[in-house]
C-alpha positions in Angstrom: 103.5 66.1 -83.5 105.6 69.5 -82.8 103.4 71.2 -85.2 100.0 69.9 -83.9 101.6 71.4 -80.2 102.5 74.8 -82.2 99.4 75.2 -84.0 97.3 74.4 -80.7 99.3 76.0 -78.6 98.3 79.2 -80.9 94.7 78.3 -81.5 94.6 78.2 -77.2 96.4 82.2 -77.3 93.5 83.4 -80.0 90.4 82.1 -77.9 91.9 83.0 -74.7 94.4 86.5 -75.6 94.0 87.2 -71.7 95.8 85.3 -68.8 98.1 82.7 -68.9 99.1 80.6 -71.9 100.2 77.3 -72.2 102.7 76.2 -73.8 103.4 73.6 -77.1 105.1 71.3 -74.2 102.2 71.2 -72.1 99.9 70.5 -74.7 102.1 68.2 -76.1 102.1 65.9 -72.4 98.5 66.4 -72.0 97.8 64.8 -75.2 100.5 61.5 -74.4 98.9 61.4 -71.1 95.1 60.8 -72.7 96.2 58.7 -75.3 98.3 56.6 -72.6 96.0 56.7 -70.1 92.1 57.9 -71.3 92.9 60.5 -68.7 94.0 64.3 -68.9 95.2 65.1 -65.9 97.9 63.3 -64.2 96.9 60.9 -62.2 93.2 59.7 -61.5 92.0 60.7 -58.2 91.8 57.9 -56.2 88.3 57.7 -54.3 86.3 55.1 -52.3 83.9 53.3 -54.9 80.3 55.1 -54.8 78.7 51.8 -54.7 81.1 50.5 -51.3 78.3 49.4 -48.9 75.4 49.6 -50.8 74.6 46.5 -50.5 74.8 46.5 -46.8 70.9 46.4 -45.1 70.6 48.2 -42.0 69.1 45.1 -40.7 72.8 43.2 -40.6 74.7 45.9 -38.9 71.9 46.4 -36.4 71.9 42.6 -36.2 76.2 42.8 -35.8 75.6 45.4 -33.0 73.4 43.4 -31.2 74.9 40.3 -31.5 78.7 42.0 -30.6 77.5 44.8 -28.1 81.0 45.2 -27.3 82.0 46.8 -30.9 82.2 50.7 -31.1 80.7 52.6 -34.3 84.1 53.0 -35.6 84.2 49.0 -35.1 81.3 48.2 -36.7 81.6 50.7 -39.8 85.5 48.9 -40.6 83.4 45.9 -41.0 80.8 46.9 -43.2 83.0 49.3 -45.2 80.2 51.8 -44.2 80.9 55.7 -42.7 80.5 56.0 -39.4 77.8 58.7 -39.6 75.7 56.4 -41.7 76.8 53.3 -39.0 75.1 56.0 -36.2 72.0 57.1 -38.1 71.2 53.0 -38.5 71.7 52.9 -35.1 69.8 55.7 -33.7 66.9 54.8 -36.4 66.8 51.9 -34.4 66.7 53.2 -30.9 70.2 51.1 -30.7 73.7 52.2 -29.1 77.2 51.0 -29.8 79.2 50.1 -26.5 80.6 52.8 -24.6 82.5 51.1 -21.3 81.2 52.5 -17.5 83.1 52.5 -15.1 82.2 50.6 -12.1 83.2 51.0 -8.6 83.6 47.2 -6.6 82.7 47.9 -3.0 85.6 46.1 -1.1 85.4 44.3 3.1 87.7 47.5 3.8 84.4 49.4 3.1 82.1 48.5 5.2 83.3 49.8 8.8 82.8 53.5 6.4 79.8 52.5 5.2 79.0 51.9 9.1 80.0 55.1 10.2 78.4 57.2 7.5 75.1 55.4 7.9 75.6 56.2 12.1 76.5 59.9 11.1 73.2 60.6 8.7 71.2 58.7 11.2 72.6 61.1 13.8 72.2 63.8 11.9 68.3 63.3 10.8 67.3 63.3 14.4 68.3 67.0 14.8 67.5 68.0 11.4 64.8 65.9 9.5 66.0 67.5 6.7 69.5 66.7 6.7 69.0 64.3 3.8 67.7 66.9 1.3 70.3 69.1 2.1 73.1 67.0 0.5 74.3 67.9 -2.9 74.0 64.2 -4.5 75.8 63.3 -7.5 76.3 60.5 -9.7 79.7 60.3 -11.0 80.5 56.8 -10.0 78.5 53.7 -10.5 79.0 51.1 -7.0 77.8 47.8 -7.3 78.7 44.5 -4.9 80.8 43.2 -7.8 82.4 45.9 -9.9 83.8 45.5 -13.3 85.5 48.0 -15.9 86.0 46.9 -19.3 88.5 49.7 -20.7 88.4 47.5 -24.2 87.1 50.7 -26.2 88.7 53.3 -24.0 90.9 55.6 -26.3 93.5 58.5 -24.6 
């Protein structure tokens, strides 16, 4: 076996005179590894199998997303062993959207007086300035409902 490594090392030097040369020990280690594992690299690369998720139909992903609207794209991708980008593609092609929480503020009984004051303020200003409402910069930074709710289940910080 040593003679095999020595002759292989010599042949390598003849074929590739410039550059680094492999030693006899290196060649023997590679041959031993090839016989034991069937692979010349030190350990086979661990990859995700290419056929994982291939048997998943887009309809299954879409149906799951519709039945479980509180699931995020990340959760769906883990459930089906698909990439997040594939899940996003399926959902976007179907004009469906994964769950996103929307903050909503509830109107409380103590807000009634403030709302009444605001309405009086607006009504008084409308009498003096008919374009008063057009001069206000309105934003939609928060949504107000009579019964506010906010699900923080998928909010990640």
